[in-house]
mmCIF file as gemmi writes it, N, C-alpha and C atoms, coordinates in Angstrom:
data_model
loop_
_atom_site.group_PDB
_atom_site.id
_atom_site.type_symbol
_atom_site.label_atom_id
_atom_site.label_alt_id
_atom_site.label_comp_id
_atom_site.label_asym_id
_atom_site.label_entity_id
_atom_site.label_seq_id
_atom_site.pdbx_PDB_ins_code
_atom_site.Cartn_x
_atom_site.Cartn_y
_atom_site.Cartn_z
_atom_site.occupancy
_atom_site.B_iso_or_equiv
_atom_site.pdbx_formal_charge
_atom_site.auth_seq_id
_atom_site.auth_asym_id
_atom_site.pdbx_PDB_model_num
ATOM 1 N N . UNK Axp A 1 ? -47.795 -67.531 -64.254 1 0 ? 1 A 1
ATOM 2 C CA . UNK Axp A 1 ? -48.907 -68.423 -64.541 1 0 ? 1 A 1
ATOM 3 C C . UNK Axp A 1 ? -48.397 -69.559 -65.408 1 0 ? 1 A 1
ATOM 4 N N . UNK Axp A 2 ? -48.798 -70.757 -65.085 1 0 ? 2 A 1
ATOM 5 C CA . UNK Axp A 2 ? -48.266 -71.894 -65.812 1 0 ? 2 A 1
ATOM 6 C C . UNK Axp A 2 ? -49.123 -72.195 -67.03 1 0 ? 2 A 1
ATOM 7 N N . UNK Axp A 3 ? -48.447 -72.544 -68.123 1 0 ? 3 A 1
ATOM 8 C CA . UNK Axp A 3 ? -49.147 -72.881 -69.356 1 0 ? 3 A 1
ATOM 9 C C . UNK Axp A 3 ? -49.434 -74.363 -69.389 1 0 ? 3 A 1
ATOM 10 N N . UNK Axp A 4 ? -50.639 -74.696 -69.757 1 0 ? 4 A 1
ATOM 11 C CA . UNK Axp A 4 ? -51.004 -76.108 -69.876 1 0 ? 4 A 1
ATOM 12 C C . UNK Axp A 4 ? -51.026 -76.465 -71.348 1 0 ? 4 A 1
ATOM 13 N N . UNK Axp A 5 ? -50.677 -77.685 -71.633 1 0 ? 5 A 1
ATOM 14 C CA . UNK Axp A 5 ? -50.698 -78.131 -73.021 1 0 ? 5 A 1
ATOM 15 C C . UNK Axp A 5 ? -51.95 -78.952 -73.265 1 0 ? 5 A 1
ATOM 16 N N . UNK Axp A 6 ? -52.115 -79.358 -74.501 1 0 ? 6 A 1
ATOM 17 C CA . UNK Axp A 6 ? -53.273 -80.173 -74.866 1 0 ? 6 A 1
ATOM 18 C C . UNK Axp A 6 ? -53.29 -81.482 -74.092 1 0 ? 6 A 1
ATOM 19 N N . UNK Axp A 7 ? -52.124 -81.965 -73.687 1 0 ? 7 A 1
ATOM 20 C CA . UNK Axp A 7 ? -52.082 -83.231 -72.956 1 0 ? 7 A 1
ATOM 21 C C . UNK Axp A 7 ? -52.635 -83.081 -71.541 1 0 ? 7 A 1
ATOM 22 N N . UNK Axp A 8 ? -52.641 -81.858 -71.013 1 0 ? 8 A 1
ATOM 23 C CA . UNK Axp A 8 ? -53.173 -81.598 -69.673 1 0 ? 8 A 1
ATOM 24 C C . UNK Axp A 8 ? -54.66 -81.27 -69.691 1 0 ? 8 A 1
ATOM 25 N N . UNK Axp A 9 ? -55.214 -81.093 -70.88 1 0 ? 9 A 1
ATOM 26 C CA . UNK Axp A 9 ? -56.593 -80.651 -71.022 1 0 ? 9 A 1
ATOM 27 C C . UNK Axp A 9 ? -57.548 -81.838 -71 1 0 ? 9 A 1
ATOM 28 N N . UNK Axp A 10 ? -58.786 -81.566 -70.591 1 0 ? 10 A 1
ATOM 29 C CA . UNK Axp A 10 ? -59.803 -82.613 -70.71 1 0 ? 10 A 1
ATOM 30 C C . UNK Axp A 10 ? -60.562 -82.4 -72.01 1 0 ? 10 A 1
ATOM 31 N N . UNK Axp A 11 ? -60.981 -83.497 -72.627 1 0 ? 11 A 1
ATOM 32 C CA . UNK Axp A 11 ? -61.689 -83.419 -73.907 1 0 ? 11 A 1
ATOM 33 C C . UNK Axp A 11 ? -63.139 -83.012 -73.698 1 0 ? 11 A 1
ATOM 34 N N . UNK Axp A 12 ? -63.639 -82.216 -74.603 1 0 ? 12 A 1
ATOM 35 C CA . UNK Axp A 12 ? -65.03 -81.796 -74.593 1 0 ? 12 A 1
ATOM 36 C C . UNK Axp A 12 ? -65.556 -81.948 -76.011 1 0 ? 12 A 1
ATOM 37 N N . UNK Axp A 13 ? -66.542 -82.799 -76.18 1 0 ? 13 A 1
ATOM 38 C CA . UNK Axp A 13 ? -67.095 -83.034 -77.511 1 0 ? 13 A 1
ATOM 39 C C . UNK Axp A 13 ? -68.141 -81.987 -77.865 1 0 ? 13 A 1
ATOM 40 N N . UNK Axp A 14 ? -68.102 -81.548 -79.125 1 0 ? 14 A 1
ATOM 41 C CA . UNK Axp A 14 ? -69.133 -80.659 -79.641 1 0 ? 14 A 1
ATOM 42 C C . UNK Axp A 14 ? -69.813 -81.358 -80.809 1 0 ? 14 A 1
ATOM 43 N N . UNK Axp A 15 ? -71.089 -81.052 -81.028 1 0 ? 15 A 1
ATOM 44 C CA . UNK Axp A 15 ? -71.828 -81.768 -82.067 1 0 ? 15 A 1
ATOM 45 C C . UNK Axp A 15 ? -71.705 -81.122 -83.441 1 0 ? 15 A 1
ATOM 46 N N . UNK Axp A 16 ? -71.378 -79.831 -83.488 1 0 ? 16 A 1
ATOM 47 C CA . UNK Axp A 16 ? -71.231 -79.135 -84.768 1 0 ? 16 A 1
ATOM 48 C C . UNK Axp A 16 ? -69.745 -79.027 -85.115 1 0 ? 16 A 1
ATOM 49 N N . UNK Axp A 17 ? -69.452 -78.431 -86.279 1 0 ? 17 A 1
ATOM 50 C CA . UNK Axp A 17 ? -68.046 -78.331 -86.656 1 0 ? 17 A 1
ATOM 51 C C . UNK Axp A 17 ? -67.325 -77.201 -85.923 1 0 ? 17 A 1
ATOM 52 N N . UNK Axp A 18 ? -68.082 -76.296 -85.297 1 0 ? 18 A 1
ATOM 53 C CA . UNK Axp A 18 ? -67.461 -75.242 -84.493 1 0 ? 18 A 1
ATOM 54 C C . UNK Axp A 18 ? -68.458 -74.759 -83.447 1 0 ? 18 A 1
ATOM 55 N N . UNK Axp A 19 ? -67.926 -74.003 -82.475 1 0 ? 19 A 1
ATOM 56 C CA . UNK Axp A 19 ? -68.747 -73.428 -81.405 1 0 ? 19 A 1
ATOM 57 C C . UNK Axp A 19 ? -68.129 -72.083 -81.052 1 0 ? 19 A 1
ATOM 58 N N . UNK Axp A 20 ? -68.962 -71.134 -80.672 1 0 ? 20 A 1
ATOM 59 C CA . UNK Axp A 20 ? -68.424 -69.831 -80.269 1 0 ? 20 A 1
ATOM 60 C C . UNK Axp A 20 ? -67.773 -69.958 -78.898 1 0 ? 20 A 1
ATOM 61 N N . UNK Axp A 21 ? -66.738 -69.157 -78.691 1 0 ? 21 A 1
ATOM 62 C CA . UNK Axp A 21 ? -65.948 -69.223 -77.462 1 0 ? 21 A 1
ATOM 63 C C . UNK Axp A 21 ? -66.809 -69.044 -76.219 1 0 ? 21 A 1
ATOM 64 N N . UNK Axp A 22 ? -67.702 -68.07 -76.222 1 0 ? 22 A 1
ATOM 65 C CA . UNK Axp A 22 ? -68.551 -67.836 -75.051 1 0 ? 22 A 1
ATOM 66 C C . UNK Axp A 22 ? -69.406 -69.048 -74.721 1 0 ? 22 A 1
ATOM 67 N N . UNK Axp A 23 ? -69.935 -69.703 -75.753 1 0 ? 23 A 1
ATOM 68 C CA . UNK Axp A 23 ? -70.751 -70.908 -75.546 1 0 ? 23 A 1
ATOM 69 C C . UNK Axp A 23 ? -69.897 -72.046 -74.993 1 0 ? 23 A 1
ATOM 70 N N . UNK Axp A 24 ? -68.69 -72.179 -75.519 1 0 ? 24 A 1
ATOM 71 C CA . UNK Axp A 24 ? -67.8 -73.25 -75.062 1 0 ? 24 A 1
ATOM 72 C C . UNK Axp A 24 ? -67.476 -73.096 -73.579 1 0 ? 24 A 1
ATOM 73 N N . UNK Axp A 25 ? -67.226 -71.872 -73.145 1 0 ? 25 A 1
ATOM 74 C CA . UNK Axp A 25 ? -66.899 -71.643 -71.733 1 0 ? 25 A 1
ATOM 75 C C . UNK Axp A 25 ? -68.036 -72.103 -70.827 1 0 ? 25 A 1
ATOM 76 N N . UNK Axp A 26 ? -69.27 -71.845 -71.256 1 0 ? 26 A 1
ATOM 77 C CA . UNK Axp A 26 ? -70.432 -72.284 -70.469 1 0 ? 26 A 1
ATOM 78 C C . UNK Axp A 26 ? -70.561 -73.806 -70.518 1 0 ? 26 A 1
ATOM 79 N N . UNK Axp A 27 ? -70.434 -74.385 -71.697 1 0 ? 27 A 1
ATOM 80 C CA . UNK Axp A 27 ? -70.565 -75.829 -71.877 1 0 ? 27 A 1
ATOM 81 C C . UNK Axp A 27 ? -69.532 -76.598 -71.05 1 0 ? 27 A 1
ATOM 82 N N . UNK Axp A 28 ? -68.325 -76.058 -70.97 1 0 ? 28 A 1
ATOM 83 C CA . UNK Axp A 28 ? -67.233 -76.713 -70.248 1 0 ? 28 A 1
ATOM 84 C C . UNK Axp A 28 ? -67.238 -76.38 -68.755 1 0 ? 28 A 1
ATOM 85 N N . UNK Axp A 29 ? -68.226 -75.618 -68.312 1 0 ? 29 A 1
ATOM 86 C CA . UNK Axp A 29 ? -68.318 -75.176 -66.917 1 0 ? 29 A 1
ATOM 87 C C . UNK Axp A 29 ? -67.116 -74.342 -66.479 1 0 ? 29 A 1
ATOM 88 N N . UNK Axp A 30 ? -66.526 -73.631 -67.428 1 0 ? 30 A 1
ATOM 89 C CA . UNK Axp A 30 ? -65.449 -72.703 -67.102 1 0 ? 30 A 1
ATOM 90 C C . UNK Axp A 30 ? -66.021 -71.323 -66.797 1 0 ? 30 A 1
ATOM 91 N N . UNK Axp A 31 ? -67.288 -71.121 -67.177 1 0 ? 31 A 1
ATOM 92 C CA . UNK Axp A 31 ? -68.016 -69.886 -66.87 1 0 ? 31 A 1
ATOM 93 C C . UNK Axp A 31 ? -69.405 -70.28 -66.383 1 0 ? 31 A 1
ATOM 94 N N . UNK Axp A 32 ? -69.926 -69.527 -65.427 1 0 ? 32 A 1
ATOM 95 C CA . UNK Axp A 32 ? -71.236 -69.83 -64.848 1 0 ? 32 A 1
ATOM 96 C C . UNK Axp A 32 ? -72.375 -69.545 -65.817 1 0 ? 32 A 1
ATOM 97 N N . UNK Axp A 33 ? -72.222 -68.474 -66.606 1 0 ? 33 A 1
ATOM 98 C CA . UNK Axp A 33 ? -73.265 -68.074 -67.541 1 0 ? 33 A 1
ATOM 99 C C . UNK Axp A 33 ? -72.645 -67.168 -68.589 1 0 ? 33 A 1
ATOM 100 N N . UNK Axp A 34 ? -73.465 -66.655 -69.485 1 0 ? 34 A 1
ATOM 101 C CA . UNK Axp A 34 ? -72.964 -65.809 -70.558 1 0 ? 34 A 1
ATOM 102 C C . UNK Axp A 34 ? -72.293 -64.533 -70.072 1 0 ? 34 A 1
ATOM 103 N N . UNK Axp A 35 ? -72.831 -63.956 -69.015 1 0 ? 35 A 1
ATOM 104 C CA . UNK Axp A 35 ? -72.244 -62.725 -68.47 1 0 ? 35 A 1
ATOM 105 C C . UNK Axp A 35 ? -70.859 -63.02 -67.903 1 0 ? 35 A 1
ATOM 106 N N . UNK Axp A 36 ? -70.739 -64.115 -67.184 1 0 ? 36 A 1
ATOM 107 C CA . UNK Axp A 36 ? -69.449 -64.508 -66.617 1 0 ? 36 A 1
ATOM 108 C C . UNK Axp A 36 ? -68.443 -64.794 -67.738 1 0 ? 36 A 1
ATOM 109 N N . UNK Axp A 37 ? -68.885 -65.477 -68.794 1 0 ? 37 A 1
ATOM 110 C CA . UNK Axp A 37 ? -68.01 -65.778 -69.932 1 0 ? 37 A 1
ATOM 111 C C . UNK Axp A 37 ? -67.504 -64.468 -70.55 1 0 ? 37 A 1
ATOM 112 N N . UNK Axp A 38 ? -68.41 -63.512 -70.737 1 0 ? 38 A 1
ATOM 113 C CA . UNK Axp A 38 ? -68.046 -62.218 -71.319 1 0 ? 38 A 1
ATOM 114 C C . UNK Axp A 38 ? -67.005 -61.515 -70.451 1 0 ? 38 A 1
ATOM 115 N N . UNK Axp A 39 ? -67.174 -61.565 -69.113 1 0 ? 39 A 1
ATOM 116 C CA . UNK Axp A 39 ? -66.23 -60.924 -68.192 1 0 ? 39 A 1
ATOM 117 C C . UNK Axp A 39 ? -64.859 -61.585 -68.269 1 0 ? 39 A 1
ATOM 118 N N . UNK Axp A 40 ? -64.83 -62.936 -68.278 1 0 ? 40 A 1
ATOM 119 C CA . UNK Axp A 40 ? -63.553 -63.653 -68.348 1 0 ? 40 A 1
ATOM 120 C C . UNK Axp A 40 ? -62.799 -63.28 -69.619 1 0 ? 40 A 1
ATOM 121 N N . UNK Axp A 41 ? -63.515 -63.243 -70.738 1 0 ? 41 A 1
ATOM 122 C CA . UNK Axp A 41 ? -62.899 -62.913 -72.018 1 0 ? 41 A 1
ATOM 123 C C . UNK Axp A 41 ? -62.4 -61.468 -72.007 1 0 ? 41 A 1
ATOM 124 N N . UNK Axp A 42 ? -63.212 -60.554 -71.483 1 0 ? 42 A 1
ATOM 125 C CA . UNK Axp A 42 ? -62.838 -59.133 -71.431 1 0 ? 42 A 1
ATOM 126 C C . UNK Axp A 42 ? -61.614 -58.898 -70.55 1 0 ? 42 A 1
ATOM 127 N N . UNK Axp A 43 ? -61.46 -59.726 -69.5 1 0 ? 43 A 1
ATOM 128 C CA . UNK Axp A 43 ? -60.32 -59.58 -68.593 1 0 ? 43 A 1
ATOM 129 C C . UNK Axp A 43 ? -59.026 -60.102 -69.211 1 0 ? 43 A 1
ATOM 130 N N . UNK Axp A 44 ? -59.121 -60.772 -70.357 1 0 ? 44 A 1
ATOM 131 C CA . UNK Axp A 44 ? -57.925 -61.271 -71.029 1 0 ? 44 A 1
ATOM 132 C C . UNK Axp A 44 ? -57.33 -62.516 -70.405 1 0 ? 44 A 1
ATOM 133 N N . UNK Axp A 45 ? -58.156 -63.301 -69.697 1 0 ? 45 A 1
ATOM 134 C CA . UNK Axp A 45 ? -57.625 -64.502 -69.058 1 0 ? 45 A 1
ATOM 135 C C . UNK Axp A 45 ? -58.037 -65.787 -69.778 1 0 ? 45 A 1
ATOM 136 N N . UNK Axp A 46 ? -58.644 -65.633 -70.954 1 0 ? 46 A 1
ATOM 137 C CA . UNK Axp A 46 ? -59.028 -66.798 -71.753 1 0 ? 46 A 1
ATOM 138 C C . UNK Axp A 46 ? -58.045 -66.917 -72.914 1 0 ? 46 A 1
ATOM 139 N N . UNK Axp A 47 ? -57.477 -68.117 -73.081 1 0 ? 47 A 1
ATOM 140 C CA . UNK Axp A 47 ? -56.594 -68.329 -74.22 1 0 ? 47 A 1
ATOM 141 C C . UNK Axp A 47 ? -57.178 -69.38 -75.152 1 0 ? 47 A 1
ATOM 142 N N . UNK Axp A 48 ? -56.917 -69.19 -76.432 1 0 ? 48 A 1
ATOM 143 C CA . UNK Axp A 48 ? -57.312 -70.13 -77.474 1 0 ? 48 A 1
ATOM 144 C C . UNK Axp A 48 ? -56.02 -70.522 -78.18 1 0 ? 48 A 1
ATOM 145 N N . UNK Axp A 49 ? -55.664 -71.792 -78.061 1 0 ? 49 A 1
ATOM 146 C CA . UNK Axp A 49 ? -54.415 -72.298 -78.646 1 0 ? 49 A 1
ATOM 147 C C . UNK Axp A 49 ? -53.203 -71.48 -78.208 1 0 ? 49 A 1
ATOM 148 N N . UNK Axp A 50 ? -53.183 -71.121 -76.913 1 0 ? 50 A 1
ATOM 149 C CA . UNK Axp A 50 ? -52.029 -70.435 -76.341 1 0 ? 50 A 1
ATOM 150 C C . UNK Axp A 50 ? -52.004 -68.928 -76.514 1 0 ? 50 A 1
ATOM 151 N N . UNK Axp A 51 ? -52.973 -68.363 -77.221 1 0 ? 51 A 1
ATOM 152 C CA . UNK Axp A 51 ? -53.027 -66.918 -77.444 1 0 ? 51 A 1
ATOM 153 C C . UNK Axp A 51 ? -54.248 -66.33 -76.733 1 0 ? 51 A 1
ATOM 154 N N . UNK Axp A 52 ? -54.079 -65.173 -76.1 1 0 ? 52 A 1
ATOM 155 C CA . UNK Axp A 52 ? -55.213 -64.518 -75.453 1 0 ? 52 A 1
ATOM 156 C C . UNK Axp A 52 ? -56.261 -64.211 -76.524 1 0 ? 52 A 1
ATOM 157 N N . UNK Axp A 53 ? -57.497 -64.579 -76.24 1 0 ? 53 A 1
ATOM 158 C CA . UNK Axp A 53 ? -58.608 -64.342 -77.182 1 0 ? 53 A 1
ATOM 159 C C . UNK Axp A 53 ? -59.602 -63.399 -76.522 1 0 ? 53 A 1
ATOM 160 N N . UNK Axp A 54 ? -59.898 -62.292 -77.187 1 0 ? 54 A 1
ATOM 161 C CA . UNK Axp A 54 ? -60.794 -61.287 -76.609 1 0 ? 54 A 1
ATOM 162 C C . UNK Axp A 54 ? -62.124 -61.202 -77.348 1 0 ? 54 A 1
ATOM 163 N N . UNK Axp A 55 ? -62.346 -62.104 -78.308 1 0 ? 55 A 1
ATOM 164 C CA . UNK Axp A 55 ? -63.611 -62.095 -79.052 1 0 ? 55 A 1
ATOM 165 C C . UNK Axp A 55 ? -64.505 -63.22 -78.535 1 0 ? 55 A 1
ATOM 166 N N . UNK Axp A 56 ? -65.616 -62.859 -77.935 1 0 ? 56 A 1
ATOM 167 C CA . UNK Axp A 56 ? -66.535 -63.859 -77.394 1 0 ? 56 A 1
ATOM 168 C C . UNK Axp A 56 ? -67.096 -64.755 -78.496 1 0 ? 56 A 1
ATOM 169 N N . UNK Axp A 57 ? -67.218 -64.206 -79.695 1 0 ? 57 A 1
ATOM 170 C CA . UNK Axp A 57 ? -67.764 -64.962 -80.817 1 0 ? 57 A 1
ATOM 171 C C . UNK Axp A 57 ? -66.726 -65.719 -81.631 1 0 ? 57 A 1
ATOM 172 N N . UNK Axp A 58 ? -65.471 -65.759 -81.156 1 0 ? 58 A 1
ATOM 173 C CA . UNK Axp A 58 ? -64.426 -66.477 -81.89 1 0 ? 58 A 1
ATOM 174 C C . UNK Axp A 58 ? -64.853 -67.93 -82.087 1 0 ? 58 A 1
ATOM 175 N N . UNK Axp A 59 ? -64.627 -68.458 -83.286 1 0 ? 59 A 1
ATOM 176 C CA . UNK Axp A 59 ? -65.01 -69.835 -83.593 1 0 ? 59 A 1
ATOM 177 C C . UNK Axp A 59 ? -63.956 -70.794 -83.064 1 0 ? 59 A 1
ATOM 178 N N . UNK Axp A 60 ? -64.406 -71.782 -82.303 1 0 ? 60 A 1
ATOM 179 C CA . UNK Axp A 60 ? -63.528 -72.8 -81.739 1 0 ? 60 A 1
ATOM 180 C C . UNK Axp A 60 ? -63.879 -74.11 -82.428 1 0 ? 60 A 1
ATOM 181 N N . UNK Axp A 61 ? -62.853 -74.814 -82.894 1 0 ? 61 A 1
ATOM 182 C CA . UNK Axp A 61 ? -63.073 -76.042 -83.671 1 0 ? 61 A 1
ATOM 183 C C . UNK Axp A 61 ? -62.377 -77.232 -83.013 1 0 ? 61 A 1
ATOM 184 N N . UNK Axp A 62 ? -62.773 -78.446 -83.404 1 0 ? 62 A 1
ATOM 185 C CA . UNK Axp A 62 ? -62.094 -79.64 -82.867 1 0 ? 62 A 1
ATOM 186 C C . UNK Axp A 62 ? -60.58 -79.531 -83.043 1 0 ? 62 A 1
ATOM 187 N N . UNK Axp A 63 ? -59.858 -79.887 -81.984 1 0 ? 63 A 1
ATOM 188 C CA . UNK Axp A 63 ? -58.403 -79.777 -81.965 1 0 ? 63 A 1
ATOM 189 C C . UNK Axp A 63 ? -57.915 -78.539 -81.245 1 0 ? 63 A 1
ATOM 190 N N . UNK Axp A 64 ? -58.787 -77.527 -81.112 1 0 ? 64 A 1
ATOM 191 C CA . UNK Axp A 64 ? -58.413 -76.299 -80.414 1 0 ? 64 A 1
ATOM 192 C C . UNK Axp A 64 ? -58.387 -76.538 -78.907 1 0 ? 64 A 1
ATOM 193 N N . UNK Axp A 65 ? -57.524 -75.781 -78.216 1 0 ? 65 A 1
ATOM 194 C CA . UNK Axp A 65 ? -57.422 -75.864 -76.768 1 0 ? 65 A 1
ATOM 195 C C . UNK Axp A 65 ? -57.746 -74.493 -76.184 1 0 ? 65 A 1
ATOM 196 N N . UNK Axp A 66 ? -58.703 -74.473 -75.254 1 0 ? 66 A 1
ATOM 197 C CA . UNK Axp A 66 ? -59.121 -73.241 -74.591 1 0 ? 66 A 1
ATOM 198 C C . UNK Axp A 66 ? -58.773 -73.367 -73.107 1 0 ? 66 A 1
ATOM 199 N N . UNK Axp A 67 ? -58.115 -72.341 -72.56 1 0 ? 67 A 1
ATOM 200 C CA . UNK Axp A 67 ? -57.732 -72.354 -71.148 1 0 ? 67 A 1
ATOM 201 C C . UNK Axp A 67 ? -58.239 -71.11 -70.431 1 0 ? 67 A 1
ATOM 202 N N . UNK Axp A 68 ? -58.648 -71.305 -69.177 1 0 ? 68 A 1
ATOM 203 C CA . UNK Axp A 68 ? -59.052 -70.213 -68.291 1 0 ? 68 A 1
ATOM 204 C C . UNK Axp A 68 ? -58.403 -70.486 -66.946 1 0 ? 68 A 1
ATOM 205 N N . UNK Axp A 69 ? -57.481 -69.608 -66.554 1 0 ? 69 A 1
ATOM 206 C CA . UNK Axp A 69 ? -56.814 -69.713 -65.253 1 0 ? 69 A 1
ATOM 207 C C . UNK Axp A 69 ? -56.351 -71.133 -64.937 1 0 ? 69 A 1
ATOM 208 N N . UNK Axp A 70 ? -55.627 -71.746 -65.861 1 0 ? 70 A 1
ATOM 209 C CA . UNK Axp A 70 ? -55.041 -73.055 -65.603 1 0 ? 70 A 1
ATOM 210 C C . UNK Axp A 70 ? -55.916 -74.254 -65.899 1 0 ? 70 A 1
ATOM 211 N N . UNK Axp A 71 ? -57.2 -74.03 -66.169 1 0 ? 71 A 1
ATOM 212 C CA . UNK Axp A 71 ? -58.093 -75.135 -66.553 1 0 ? 71 A 1
ATOM 213 C C . UNK Axp A 71 ? -58.238 -75.12 -68.057 1 0 ? 71 A 1
ATOM 214 N N . UNK Axp A 72 ? -57.915 -76.263 -68.681 1 0 ? 72 A 1
ATOM 215 C CA . UNK Axp A 72 ? -57.933 -76.309 -70.144 1 0 ? 72 A 1
ATOM 216 C C . UNK Axp A 72 ? -58.886 -77.371 -70.671 1 0 ? 72 A 1
ATOM 217 N N . UNK Axp A 73 ? -59.437 -77.072 -71.824 1 0 ? 73 A 1
ATOM 218 C CA . UNK Axp A 73 ? -60.363 -77.968 -72.52 1 0 ? 73 A 1
ATOM 219 C C . UNK Axp A 73 ? -59.854 -78.128 -73.935 1 0 ? 73 A 1
ATOM 220 N N . UNK Axp A 74 ? -59.793 -79.383 -74.4 1 0 ? 74 A 1
ATOM 221 C CA . UNK Axp A 74 ? -59.477 -79.652 -75.8 1 0 ? 74 A 1
ATOM 222 C C . UNK Axp A 74 ? -60.777 -80.043 -76.482 1 0 ? 74 A 1
ATOM 223 N N . UNK Axp A 75 ? -61.101 -79.309 -77.537 1 0 ? 75 A 1
ATOM 224 C CA . UNK Axp A 75 ? -62.357 -79.539 -78.25 1 0 ? 75 A 1
ATOM 225 C C . UNK Axp A 75 ? -62.209 -80.768 -79.143 1 0 ? 75 A 1
ATOM 226 N N . UNK Axp A 76 ? -63.2 -81.644 -79.058 1 0 ? 76 A 1
ATOM 227 C CA . UNK Axp A 76 ? -63.216 -82.857 -79.864 1 0 ? 76 A 1
ATOM 228 C C . UNK Axp A 76 ? -64.529 -82.931 -80.637 1 0 ? 76 A 1
ATOM 229 N N . UNK Axp A 77 ? -64.5 -83.633 -81.744 1 0 ? 77 A 1
ATOM 230 C CA . UNK Axp A 77 ? -65.701 -83.803 -82.555 1 0 ? 77 A 1
ATOM 231 C C . UNK Axp A 77 ? -66.442 -85.032 -82.101 1 0 ? 77 A 1
ATOM 232 N N . UNK Axp A 78 ? -67.758 -84.958 -82.097 1 0 ? 78 A 1
ATOM 233 C CA . UNK Axp A 78 ? -68.588 -86.09 -81.699 1 0 ? 78 A 1
ATOM 234 C C . UNK Axp A 78 ? -68.712 -87.134 -82.819 1 0 ? 78 A 1
ATOM 235 N N . UNK Axp A 79 ? -68.325 -86.757 -84.016 1 0 ? 79 A 1
ATOM 236 C CA . UNK Axp A 79 ? -68.5 -87.628 -85.191 1 0 ? 79 A 1
ATOM 237 C C . UNK Axp A 79 ? -67.731 -88.939 -85.097 1 0 ? 79 A 1
């Protein structure tokens, strides 16, 4: 599986200083709904800054990169 860097990711703005991983997956259209997000995370195919993340409630902040099966999102602040 190929690793994508922040330069390959598309930016996604969030309005708060952080967002939970499960919410981010839905917002970025990487998951269809909360159940799908939970399944993706449980399967170990979601990475946060290059590390597999298994906590749906993990806090994601501006500058973080989240990837699911080769599709990556870089979190940006709306400020």
